[in-house]
C-alpha positions as CSV (number, residue, x, y, z in Angstrom):
1,M,24.2,8.2,4.7
2,S,25.8,7.8,8.0
3,T,24.4,9.0,11.3
4,N,26.9,9.8,14.2
5,I,25.5,8.2,17.3
6,P,27.2,8.4,20.5
7,A,28.6,4.9,21.7
8,Q,27.5,3.3,25.1
9,S,29.9,3.3,27.9
10,H,31.1,-0.2,28.8
11,D,29.5,-0.3,32.1
12,T,26.0,0.5,30.0
13,A,26.8,-2.1,27.5
14,V,27.6,-4.7,30.3
15,G,24.0,-3.9,31.9
16,E,22.3,-4.3,28.6
17,R,23.8,-7.3,28.0
18,E,23.2,-8.9,31.6
19,R,19.8,-7.6,31.2
20,R,19.3,-9.8,27.8
21,E,20.6,-12.6,29.6
22,A,18.2,-12.3,32.3
23,G,15.3,-12.1,29.9
24,Q,14.5,-8.6,31.1
25,P,14.1,-6.2,27.8
26,A,16.6,-3.8,26.8
27,A,16.1,-0.4,28.2
28,F,17.4,3.0,27.1
29,T,19.5,5.0,29.3
30,R,19.1,8.3,27.9
31,V,15.9,10.6,28.4
32,P,13.6,10.4,25.6
33,P,13.0,13.5,23.2
34,Q,10.7,15.7,24.8
35,D,10.1,19.7,25.2
36,L,7.8,20.4,28.5
37,D,8.1,24.3,28.2
38,A,6.4,23.8,24.8
39,E,3.7,21.1,26.1
40,Q,2.8,23.7,28.9
41,S,2.9,26.6,25.9
42,V,0.2,24.4,23.7
43,L,-2.1,23.6,26.8
44,G,-1.5,27.3,27.7
45,A,-2.7,28.4,23.9
46,L,-5.6,26.4,24.1
47,L,-7.1,27.3,27.3
48,L,-6.0,31.1,26.4
49,S,-8.2,30.7,23.0
50,G,-10.8,28.3,23.6
51,S,-13.3,30.6,24.5
52,P,-15.6,32.3,21.3
53,A,-15.6,35.7,22.9
54,S,-11.6,35.5,23.4
55,A,-9.6,37.9,20.6
56,S,-7.7,34.9,19.8
57,H,-10.0,32.1,19.6
58,Q,-9.3,31.4,15.9
59,F,-5.6,29.9,17.3
60,F,-7.5,27.5,19.2
61,A,-8.9,25.5,15.7
62,E,-5.6,26.0,14.3
63,I,-3.8,24.2,17.0
64,L,-6.2,21.1,16.9
65,D,-5.7,21.2,13.1
66,T,-1.7,20.4,13.5
67,G,-3.3,16.6,14.3
68,I,-1.9,16.8,18.4
69,V,-3.6,14.1,20.4
70,A,-3.0,13.6,23.8
71,E,-0.8,10.6,23.1
72,E,1.8,13.0,21.8
73,Y,2.7,14.8,25.4
74,Y,5.4,13.4,27.1
75,R,4.0,14.0,30.6
76,P,1.0,12.3,31.8
77,V,-0.8,15.1,33.6
78,H,-0.3,17.0,30.2
79,Q,-2.0,14.2,28.3
80,T,-4.9,14.6,31.1
81,I,-5.2,17.9,30.6
82,H,-5.5,17.6,26.9
83,R,-8.1,15.2,26.9
84,A,-10.1,17.3,29.1
85,I,-9.7,20.4,27.0
86,C,-10.8,18.4,23.8
87,E,-14.1,16.9,26.2
88,V,-15.1,20.6,26.7
89,H,-14.8,21.7,23.5
90,G,-16.8,18.3,22.1
91,A,-19.6,19.3,24.2
92,G,-19.9,22.7,22.8
93,E,-18.7,24.5,25.9
94,P,-16.3,27.4,26.2
95,V,-12.7,26.1,26.9
96,D,-10.4,27.9,29.7
97,P,-9.2,27.3,32.8
98,V,-12.5,27.5,34.9
99,T,-14.5,24.9,32.4
100,V,-11.5,22.4,32.1
101,A,-11.0,22.2,35.9
102,D,-14.6,21.6,36.4
103,K,-14.3,18.8,34.2
104,L,-11.3,17.6,35.7
105,T,-13.3,17.4,38.9
106,E,-16.0,16.0,37.4
107,R,-13.8,13.0,36.6
108,G,-11.6,12.9,39.6
109,E,-8.5,13.6,37.9
110,L,-7.8,17.2,39.0
111,A,-5.7,16.9,41.8
112,R,-3.6,14.2,39.5
113,A,-3.4,17.1,36.8
114,G,-1.8,19.6,39.2
115,G,-4.9,21.5,40.6
116,R,-6.2,24.7,39.4
117,A,-3.1,26.2,39.7
118,Y,-1.4,24.3,37.0
119,L,-4.0,25.0,34.7
120,H,-3.4,28.8,35.5
121,A,0.5,27.9,35.4
122,C,0.3,27.0,31.7
123,V,-1.5,30.0,30.7
124,Q,1.1,32.1,32.2
125,A,4.0,29.8,30.4
126,V,2.3,30.6,26.9
127,P,3.9,33.9,25.7
128,T,1.3,34.3,23.0
129,A,-1.7,32.2,21.6
130,A,-0.8,33.1,17.9
131,N,2.3,30.5,18.6
132,G,0.1,27.6,19.6
133,P,0.5,25.8,16.1
134,H,4.3,26.0,16.4
135,Y,4.3,24.9,19.7
136,A,2.3,22.1,18.9
137,E,4.4,21.2,15.9
138,I,7.3,21.0,18.3
139,V,5.4,18.7,20.6
140,R,4.5,16.5,17.9
141,A,8.0,16.3,16.3
142,K,9.5,15.3,19.8
143,A,6.4,12.5,19.9
144,Y,7.5,11.1,16.7
145,R,11.1,11.0,17.6
146,R,10.2,9.1,20.7
147,S,8.2,6.6,18.3
148,V,10.7,6.4,16.3
149,I,12.9,4.9,19.3
150,E,10.3,2.9,20.4
151,S,9.8,1.0,16.7
152,A,13.6,0.4,16.9
153,Q,13.3,-0.9,20.4
154,R,10.6,-3.5,19.6
155,I,12.7,-4.6,16.4
156,L,15.7,-5.3,18.4
157,E,13.9,-6.8,21.2
158,F,12.2,-8.8,18.6
159,A,15.3,-9.7,16.9
160,F,17.2,-10.7,20.2
161,S,14.3,-12.9,21.2
162,E,15.1,-15.2,18.5
163,A,11.4,-15.6,18.1
164,G,9.6,-16.4,15.0
165,D,11.2,-17.2,11.5
166,E,12.9,-14.9,9.2
167,E,9.8,-13.9,7.2
168,E,8.3,-12.6,10.5
169,V,11.1,-10.9,11.2
170,R,11.3,-8.8,8.1
171,G,7.5,-8.3,8.3
172,L,8.0,-6.8,11.7
173,V,11.0,-4.3,10.5
174,E,9.0,-3.7,7.5
175,Q,5.9,-2.5,9.6
176,Q,7.8,-0.7,11.8
177,L,9.7,1.2,9.0
178,T,6.3,2.0,7.4
179,E,4.6,3.3,10.4
180,I,7.8,5.8,11.0
181,V,7.5,7.1,7.3
182,A,3.7,7.5,7.5
183,G,3.9,8.9,11.2
184,T,5.8,11.7,10.2
185,P,4.1,14.4,11.7
186,G,3.0,18.2,10.0
187,L,0.4,20.1,9.5
188,H,-2.8,18.3,8.2
189,Q,-4.6,19.9,5.1
190,A,-8.2,20.0,4.9
191,P,-9.5,17.6,2.2
192,P,-9.8,19.7,-1.4
193,T,-13.4,21.1,-1.9
194,V,-15.4,20.6,-5.0
195,D,-14.2,23.7,-6.5
196,D,-10.6,22.4,-6.2
197,L,-11.9,19.1,-8.1
198,Y,-13.6,20.4,-10.9
199,L,-10.7,21.4,-13.2
200,D,-9.4,18.0,-12.8
201,F,-12.7,16.5,-13.6
202,I,-13.3,18.2,-16.7
203,V,-9.8,17.1,-18.0
204,E,-10.4,13.7,-17.3
205,T,-14.0,13.6,-18.8
206,E,-12.2,15.3,-22.0
207,D,-10.0,12.5,-22.0
208,V,-12.9,9.9,-21.6
209,Q,-15.0,11.7,-24.2
210,N,-12.1,12.1,-26.7
211,G,-11.1,8.3,-26.5
212,R,-7.8,9.0,-24.7
213,K,-6.9,6.3,-22.2
214,V,-7.6,7.4,-18.3
215,G,-5.7,4.1,-17.3
216,L,-3.0,1.8,-18.2
217,T,-3.6,-0.3,-21.1
218,Y,-4.7,-3.9,-21.0
219,G,-3.2,-4.1,-24.7
220,F,-6.3,-4.9,-26.2
221,A,-8.7,-2.3,-27.6
222,D,-12.0,-3.3,-26.9
223,L,-11.0,-4.1,-23.3
224,D,-9.4,-0.8,-22.8
225,T,-12.6,1.1,-23.9
226,L,-15.0,-0.8,-21.7
227,T,-12.9,-0.1,-18.6
228,S,-11.0,2.8,-19.3
229,G,-8.0,1.3,-18.9
230,M,-6.2,-0.2,-15.4
231,R,-6.8,2.6,-12.7
232,P,-4.3,3.1,-9.9
233,G,-5.5,1.6,-6.4
234,N,-8.0,-1.3,-8.2
235,V,-7.3,-4.8,-9.0
236,T,-8.5,-7.0,-12.0
237,V,-9.2,-10.4,-11.5
238,V,-8.6,-12.4,-14.7
239,A,-9.9,-16.0,-13.8
240,A,-9.5,-19.2,-16.1
241,Q,-9.7,-22.8,-16.1
242,S,-5.8,-24.5,-16.0
243,G,-4.5,-24.6,-19.7
244,V,-6.8,-21.6,-20.8
245,G,-3.7,-18.8,-21.2
246,K,-4.6,-16.7,-18.2
247,S,-0.8,-16.0,-17.3
248,T,0.0,-15.5,-20.9
249,L,-2.9,-12.9,-21.2
250,A,-1.3,-11.3,-17.8
251,L,2.1,-11.0,-19.4
252,N,1.0,-9.5,-22.8
253,A,-1.1,-7.1,-20.4
254,A,2.2,-6.1,-18.4
255,V,4.1,-5.9,-21.5
256,A,1.9,-3.7,-23.1
257,A,1.5,-1.4,-20.2
258,A,5.5,-1.3,-19.7
259,K,5.6,0.0,-23.5
260,T,3.7,3.0,-22.5
261,G,6.2,3.5,-19.8
262,A,4.2,2.2,-16.6
263,R,6.3,0.7,-14.2
264,V,5.5,-3.0,-13.8
265,M,6.2,-5.7,-11.6
266,F,5.7,-9.3,-12.6
267,S,5.1,-12.0,-9.6
268,S,4.9,-15.4,-10.9
269,L,4.6,-18.5,-8.6
270,E,4.3,-21.1,-11.1
271,M,7.0,-20.1,-13.9
272,S,10.8,-19.3,-13.6
273,A,12.3,-16.1,-14.8
274,T,13.3,-18.0,-17.9
275,E,9.8,-19.2,-18.7
276,L,8.6,-15.5,-18.5
277,M,11.4,-14.5,-20.6
278,Q,10.7,-17.0,-23.2
279,K,7.0,-16.0,-23.3
280,I,8.2,-12.3,-23.9
281,A,10.5,-13.1,-26.3
282,A,8.2,-15.3,-28.3
283,A,5.3,-12.8,-28.2
284,E,7.2,-10.0,-29.3
285,G,9.7,-11.3,-31.6
286,K,7.1,-13.7,-33.3
287,I,9.1,-16.8,-32.6
288,P,7.6,-20.0,-32.0
289,L,7.9,-20.8,-28.0
290,H,8.7,-24.2,-29.0
291,H,11.6,-22.9,-31.0
292,L,12.9,-21.0,-27.9
293,T,12.4,-24.4,-25.5
294,H,13.8,-27.3,-27.4
295,Q,17.6,-27.9,-28.8
296,G,18.4,-26.8,-32.0
297,G,14.8,-25.3,-32.4
298,L,16.3,-21.5,-33.4
299,T,17.2,-20.8,-36.9
300,A,19.7,-18.0,-37.9
301,E,16.8,-15.3,-38.3
302,G,15.6,-16.3,-34.8
303,W,18.9,-15.8,-32.9
304,E,18.9,-12.4,-35.1
305,T,15.1,-11.2,-33.7
306,L,16.6,-12.3,-30.0
307,R,19.2,-10.2,-30.7
308,R,17.4,-7.2,-31.9
309,L,15.2,-7.6,-28.8
310,G,17.7,-6.9,-26.4
311,P,18.6,-3.0,-27.4
312,E,15.0,-2.2,-29.2
313,L,12.7,-3.8,-26.1
314,F,14.3,-5.2,-22.9
315,R,16.8,-2.7,-22.4
316,A,14.2,-0.1,-21.8
317,L,11.5,-1.8,-20.9
318,P,10.2,-1.0,-17.4
319,L,9.5,-4.4,-16.3
320,R,10.4,-6.6,-13.1
321,V,10.1,-10.4,-12.8
322,Y,9.8,-11.6,-9.6
323,R,10.0,-15.3,-8.4
324,P,9.8,-15.5,-4.8
325,E,11.3,-18.2,-2.9
326,G,8.1,-19.3,-1.0
327,A,4.5,-18.4,-1.9
328,S,3.8,-15.7,0.9
329,L,2.0,-12.3,0.4
330,G,4.4,-10.8,2.2
331,D,7.4,-11.6,0.2
332,I,5.3,-10.1,-2.8
333,A,4.3,-7.1,-0.5
334,S,8.0,-6.5,0.3
335,A,9.1,-6.7,-3.4
336,A,6.5,-4.3,-4.4
337,R,7.1,-1.8,-1.9
338,A,11.0,-2.1,-3.0
339,C,9.7,-1.1,-6.3
340,A,7.8,1.9,-5.3
341,R,10.5,3.2,-3.1
342,G,13.0,2.7,-6.3
343,D,11.9,3.6,-9.4
344,G,8.2,3.7,-8.6
345,L,5.3,0.9,-9.2
346,D,2.3,1.3,-11.5
347,L,1.2,-2.2,-12.2
348,L,1.2,-5.5,-9.9
349,V,0.8,-8.3,-11.3
350,V,0.5,-11.9,-9.0
351,D,0.2,-15.0,-10.6
352,Y,-1.9,-16.7,-9.1
353,L,-4.0,-15.9,-6.1
354,Q,-5.0,-19.6,-4.9
355,L,-1.0,-20.3,-4.9
356,V,-0.3,-17.2,-2.3
357,E,-0.1,-17.7,1.3
358,V,-0.7,-15.9,4.4
359,Q,-0.4,-16.0,8.1
360,Q,-3.8,-17.7,9.0
361,A,-5.1,-19.6,12.6
362,R,-5.1,-22.9,12.4
363,N,-8.5,-23.8,12.2
364,A,-9.1,-20.8,9.2
365,T,-10.8,-22.2,6.0
366,R,-9.2,-21.9,2.5
367,E,-11.8,-19.6,1.7
368,Q,-10.7,-17.5,4.5
369,A,-7.3,-17.6,3.7
370,V,-7.6,-16.8,-0.1
371,A,-9.9,-14.1,1.2
372,A,-6.7,-12.9,3.6
373,V,-4.7,-12.7,0.2
374,S,-7.4,-10.7,-2.1
375,R,-8.0,-8.4,0.8
376,G,-4.1,-7.7,1.3
377,L,-3.7,-7.2,-2.5
378,K,-6.6,-4.8,-2.5
379,N,-5.0,-2.7,0.4
380,L,-1.4,-3.2,-1.4
381,A,-3.1,-1.3,-4.4
382,V,-4.5,1.6,-2.2
383,G,-1.3,1.7,-0.2
384,L,1.2,1.5,-3.2
385,D,-1.3,3.6,-5.6
386,C,-0.9,1.3,-8.4
387,H,-3.3,-1.2,-10.1
388,V,-3.2,-4.9,-9.2
389,I,-3.7,-7.9,-11.6
390,A,-4.5,-10.7,-9.8
391,L,-5.2,-14.8,-11.5
392,S,-7.6,-16.8,-10.1
393,Q,-8.1,-20.6,-10.8
394,L,-11.3,-21.9,-12.1
395,N,-13.0,-25.3,-11.0
396,D,-13.4,-27.9,-13.8
397,D,-17.2,-26.6,-13.8
398,G,-16.1,-22.7,-14.9
399,M,-16.8,-21.6,-11.0
400,M,-14.3,-19.2,-9.1
401,R,-12.5,-21.0,-6.2
402,E,-13.6,-19.0,-3.2
403,S,-15.2,-16.4,-5.8
404,R,-17.0,-14.1,-3.4
405,A,-14.4,-12.5,-1.3
406,I,-12.3,-12.3,-4.7
407,K,-15.0,-10.5,-6.3
408,N,-15.9,-8.4,-3.7
409,D,-12.0,-6.8,-3.7
410,A,-11.8,-6.6,-7.4
411,S,-13.1,-3.4,-9.5
412,V,-12.9,-5.4,-12.8
413,V,-13.5,-9.6,-13.0
414,I,-12.3,-11.1,-16.4
415,K,-13.1,-14.7,-17.5
416,V,-11.2,-16.1,-19.9
417,E,-13.0,-18.8,-21.8
418,R,-11.8,-20.7,-25.1
419,P,-14.3,-22.5,-27.0
420,D,-12.1,-24.8,-29.1
421,L,-10.4,-26.2,-25.6
422,T,-13.6,-28.8,-25.3
423,E,-14.6,-28.5,-28.8
424,K,-11.7,-29.5,-31.3
425,E,-13.6,-28.9,-34.2
426,S,-15.4,-25.8,-33.1
427,A,-16.1,-23.0,-35.5
428,R,-14.5,-20.4,-33.5
429,A,-10.8,-22.3,-33.4
430,G,-8.6,-19.6,-32.2
431,E,-10.8,-17.3,-30.4
432,V,-10.8,-16.5,-27.0
433,D,-13.7,-14.7,-25.0
434,L,-13.1,-12.1,-22.7
435,V,-16.3,-12.3,-20.3
436,V,-16.4,-9.2,-18.2
437,E,-18.6,-9.9,-15.3
438,K,-17.7,-7.4,-12.9
439,N,-16.8,-3.5,-14.0
440,R,-17.1,-0.8,-11.6
441,F,-16.2,1.5,-14.5
442,G,-18.8,0.8,-17.0
443,P,-21.1,-2.0,-18.2
444,T,-20.4,-5.9,-18.5
445,A,-19.7,-7.4,-22.0
446,C,-18.4,-10.7,-23.9
447,L,-15.1,-9.1,-25.8
448,T,-13.6,-11.6,-28.4
449,V,-9.7,-11.6,-29.1
450,A,-7.4,-13.8,-31.0
451,A,-5.2,-16.6,-29.4
452,Q,-1.9,-17.0,-30.8
453,L,-0.5,-19.3,-28.4
454,H,2.4,-20.8,-30.7
455,Y,3.9,-17.2,-30.1
456,S,2.9,-16.8,-26.5
457,R,0.3,-14.1,-26.8
458,F,-3.6,-12.7,-27.5
459,V,-4.3,-10.1,-30.1
460,D,-6.9,-8.0,-31.1
461,M,-9.0,-9.8,-33.6
462,A,-8.4,-6.9,-36.2
463,H,-4.6,-7.5,-36.0
464,T,-5.0,-11.5,-37.0
């Protein structure tokens, strides 16, 4: 979609270039969007309807319910008057030209606000207090357009300055665009009452009691029962020592969720896209993984299975694989937001926490850096209304690195343990314990699944 924007004149363009070359920020030559009549009318409506004894008192609350704040007025004088109105109202006093004038006098701002005469002029400017909410929406809409201009200006100035690297530029652009979208003005709706929530609560309770999954499946029956699945806005941490198979477990869960129609993004900082595809093909086609990774390993039957997986699985699987060029949380968040803006995003998997980098002060500790990543992923889960699986490395003694912050942000923490990893002759060979150390949705427990790592998968014991 194209937008027709009037071109600057040659003189204006030259002037802007000269200002940039002189190190001065570029400025817009046009008057920013504003409606001073609407601003006066909002203030007049508030002054008319601010007294409980007024017949139009109901409109006072409706105007404030639009979410209008002092900073959204274009004229500083109007900002000053709005703040005085809110202060008088907050003190429980009636709002009218007299009480607001007294408050402005008390603050030494009456003359700067135009005096008592200007307050009465605002009252006379409003046709009817009933239209106050509409006038407020006009003021907010103009303020929103000004904020868009300011955001665009910040992006332009940062780009022209050549400061920062590509990641910082992209981060600023995304932040500004996100704020623009999130700041779209409109009437605020009151939060729902418990009566509004009751029917949905009953339906969800029936689902739980009847064994229907509330969240996305992990792909393991006992784990789904224990946690009620993966819920939007929450984080599951899967922790294990190197070589146990935490990446395989997370990839199995990602595929299981995608098979139900969940939109999934798997971000790996360790494995390439080809390696991830090999693991999915091995698990879903029951093809030994080493057959896929070694020359001449695939039989004719194996090739036929691969060909069948194309139309039967991969073509319909809503699973995206992302291998960032760097290891930045900003890169992962940017890709996740792109998924959410496109087809949507229900599950994000990050492999793994300790490899993700964030912008930190030079003297920040490693624990503080990982805590920032953990908090960033939690915020991402809430902001995108998706579930996040974050993998975490365990030390050789079985303790999670930087564990305090990671556990605080997680709703579910699962430690993966393989008894046969250290005891080669273990009677539990092929068994894996999923130790649920934290579960915000139910009890903790130790669940056992079977490891079929030659197929790059874990399965329920009943399926072995």
